[in-house]
ZAMARGU-4260 file (C-alpha; in steps of 0.2 Angstrom, whole numbers, plus 5000, padded with zeros to 4 digits):
<rodrens>
0) 4990/5084/4954 | 4989/5090/4936 | 5000/5103/4927 | 4986/5114/4928 | 4984/5113/4947
5) 5002/5118/4950 | 5003/5135/4940 | 4997/5144/4955 | 5003/5141/4973 | 4993/5128/4982
10) 4989/5127/5000 | 4991/5110/5008 | 4980/5107/5023 | 4986/5093/5034 | 4968/5087/5037
15) 4965/5086/5018 | 4981/5078/5012 | 4980/5062/5001 | 4984/5047/5012 | 4991/5030/5006
20) 4999/5014/5013 | 5015/5006/5008 | 5023/4989/5010 | 5018/4972/5014 | 5019/4959/5028
25) 5038/4957/5025 | 5043/4975/5025 | 5031/4981/5037 | 5016/4992/5033 | 5018/5011/5033
30) 5005/5026/5031 | 5010/5041/5020 | 5003/5059/5020 | 5007/5068/5003 | 5011/5086/5001
35) 5017/5084/4983 | 5018/5068/4972 | 5020/5071/4954 | 5035/5069/4941 | 5042/5086/4947
40) 5041/5086/4966 | 5039/5074/4980 | 5037/5078/4999 | 5027/5067/5011 | 5026/5061/5029
45) 5030/5043/5033 | 5021/5035/5048 | 5026/5019/5056 | 5019/5011/5072 | 5029/5007/5088
50) 5041/4993/5084 | 5037/4994/5066 | 5049/4993/5051 | 5052/4997/5033 | 5064/4983/5027
55) 5065/4975/5010 | 5054/4962/5001 | 5054/4956/4983 | 5039/4968/4979 | 5046/4982/4989
60) 5065/4983/4988 | 5072/4998/4998 | 5084/5005/4986 | 5079/5019/4975 | 5086/5031/4961
65) 5085/5047/4971 | 5093/5058/4984 | 5083/5055/5001 | 5082/5065/5017 | 5072/5059/5032
70) 5068/5072/5045 | 5061/5065/5061 | 5045/5074/5068 | 5040/5061/5081 | 5047/5045/5088
75) 5064/5037/5087 | 5070/5030/5070 | 5084/5017/5068 | 5091/5015/5050 | 5104/5003/5044
80) 5113/5000/5027 | 5111/4981/5025 | 5126/4981/5013 | 5139/4990/5024 | 5132/4987/5042
85) 5131/5006/5046 | 5117/5009/5059 | 5111/5026/5064 | 5099/5032/5078 | 5089/5048/5073
90) 5079/5057/5086 | 5066/5071/5083 | 5073/5087/5075 | 5087/5076/5067 | 5089/5070/5050
95) 5098/5057/5039 | 5103/5059/5021 | 5109/5047/5008 | 5110/5047/4989 | 5105/5036/4974
100) 5106/5017/4975 | 5109/5016/4994 | 5100/5002/5002 | 5091/5006/5019 | 5081/4998/5032
105) 5071/5007/5045 | 5063/5004/5062 | 5053/5013/5074 | 5063/5011/5091 | 5050/5020/5102
110) 5033/5017/5110 | 5025/5031/5100 | 5021/5032/5081 | 5036/5037/5071 | 5033/5051/5059
115) 5046/5057/5047 | 5046/5071/5033 | 5053/5062/5018 | 5062/5072/5004 | 5064/5062/4988
120) 5071/5069/4972 | 5070/5066/4958 | 5053/5062/4962 | 5047/5043/4962 | 5035/5047/4947
125) 5050/5053/4937 | 5055/5034/4937 | 5065/5033/4953 | 5053/5024/4964 | 5046/5006/4965
130) 5049/5001/4947 | 5067/5007/4948 | 5069/4997/4964 | 5062/4981/4957 | 5074/4982/4943
135) 5090/4983/4954 | 5100/4967/4958 | 5094/4959/4975 | 5105/4960/4990 | 5120/4949/4990
140) 5119/4938/5005 | 5111/4941/5022 | 5109/4959/5028 | 5122/4967/5039 | 5115/4974/5055
145) 5131/4981/5062 | 5149/4984/5058 | 5157/4969/5065 | 5174/4974/5059 | 5175/4987/5072
150) 5171/4976/5087 | 5187/4974/5098 | 5193/4991/5092 | 5180/5004/5099 | 5181/5018/5102
155) 5199/5019/5096 | 5193/5017/5078 | 5180/5030/5079 | 5190/5044/5071 | 5198/5032/5058
160) 5193/5037/5040 | 5179/5025/5033 | 5168/5024/5018 | 5151/5032/5021 | 5135/5030/5012
165) 5124/5039/5024 | 5125/5056/5034 | 5117/5060/5050 | 5112/5078/5052 | 5111/5084/5070
170) 5111/5103/5074 | 5130/5104/5073 | 5130/5096/5056 | 5118/5109/5048 | 5125/5122/5036
175) 5118/5138/5044 | 5115/5154/5034 | 5107/5171/5038 | 5097/5175/5023 | 5091/5193/5019
180) 5098/5210/5015 | 5086/5221/5025 | 5090/5225/5043 | 5077/5215/5054 | 5073/5203/5041
185) 5088/5192/5042 | 5081/5174/5043 | 5091/5160/5051 | 5091/5146/5038 | 5098/5129/5041
190) 5102/5118/5025 | 5100/5100/5030 | 5106/5093/5012 | 5109/5101/4996 | 5113/5092/4979
195) 5109/5095/4961 | 5092/5086/4963 | 5086/5092/4981 | 5089/5106/4994 | 5080/5103/5010
200) 5081/5115/5025 | 5073/5123/5039 | 5069/5141/5044 | 5067/5149/5061 | 5056/5165/5064
205) 5056/5175/5080 | 5040/5183/5085 | 5034/5196/5073 | 5048/5193/5061 | 5047/5194/5042
210) 5058/5189/5028 | 5064/5197/5012 | 5057/5190/4995 | 5062/5173/4989 | 5061/5166/4971
215) 5068/5150/4966 | 5072/5142/4950 | 5063/5126/4954 | 5046/5121/4963 | 5046/5123/4982
220) 5036/5115/4996 | 5034/5123/5013 | 5030/5113/5028 | 5026/5122/5045 | 5034/5112/5059
225) 5028/5123/5073 | 5019/5140/5076 | 5009/5150/5064 | 5016/5156/5048 | 5010/5168/5034
230) 5016/5167/5016 | 5013/5182/5005 | 5013/5180/4986 | 5023/5196/4983 | 5015/5208/4971
235) 4998/5200/4971 | 4990/5205/4988 | 4987/5187/4991 | 4993/5177/5006 | 4990/5161/5015
240) 4990/5157/5033 | 4998/5140/5039 | 4997/5131/5055 | 5008/5117/5061 | 5009/5103/5048
245) 5000/5113/5035 | 5010/5117/5019 | 5010/5126/5003 | 5017/5122/4986 | 5025/5137/4977
250) 5029/5135/4958 | 5046/5140/4951 | 5049/5158/4949 | 5035/5163/4961 | 5040/5178/4972
255) 5035/5175/4990 | 5040/5181/5008 | 5036/5175/5025 | 5028/5183/5040 | 5027/5177/5058
260) 5012/5188/5064 | 5012/5180/5081 | 5023/5184/5097 | 5027/5165/5097 | 5042/5158/5087
265) 5038/5148/5071 | 5048/5135/5061 | 5046/5128/5044 | 5055/5115/5033 | 5056/5117/5014
270) 5061/5107/4999 | 5067/5114/4983 | 5066/5102/4968 | 5083/5107/4961 | 5096/5120/4963
275) 5094/5131/4978 | 5095/5150/4975 | 5092/5160/4991 | 5083/5173/4981 | 5083/5186/4995
280) 5082/5204/4988 | 5081/5221/4997
</rodrens>
């Protein structure tokens, strides 16, 4: 994707996405669908077969220089930190978040293809991806696949303060917001993770609902999880219609608003490559 191509909003049809593979026989082989992949922005779906994995190899160490958020669309993902032994189980509609330099292994613990929306900022092509990972020290000793120090003291130790490298994000862990200043256009927005590099969240639309106008200080990618959603480019008389798993990339500073023209509910996820400004105006 060139700089010229991102000056205008770009519709991203699922059927037309760039597809690539990742990994080797040691890590496990994955397939990726890319909604954005340049030095400014990265958002993609990761696919993993039943009983598949994404672990580490000398060519593909799984430790990167970025904030990462994985939102499970299908399947059941198990993730571990091989340094600390933390293990997490992530089901559809749930997410997991970790920051720079966090080792992570992943498995598909289901009998269907695991597909996850991966938020990765700063983007790999900014120098945070594979080359960064290969330059890091290797794991010291065998990977830890559980927290053995808690055996014999569970669940009593469940509420004991412990160092955390990774955060599960279930519905109760989402930072909820009602965004909009016009009566009837208040949109339920859930922030999954927000840092100086990345804000990832989801928006829920009732039938016939529309939003106020958004405008962010950084590039944004919209991914429709379910339903049918229209995105208007405010002031231009242009709009795009998105079905499930379609997307649109919106350059920084571009005013836009959302319309659910259907009587059915709709949900979308979004990634903003930097500071999140709600941008709702009357």
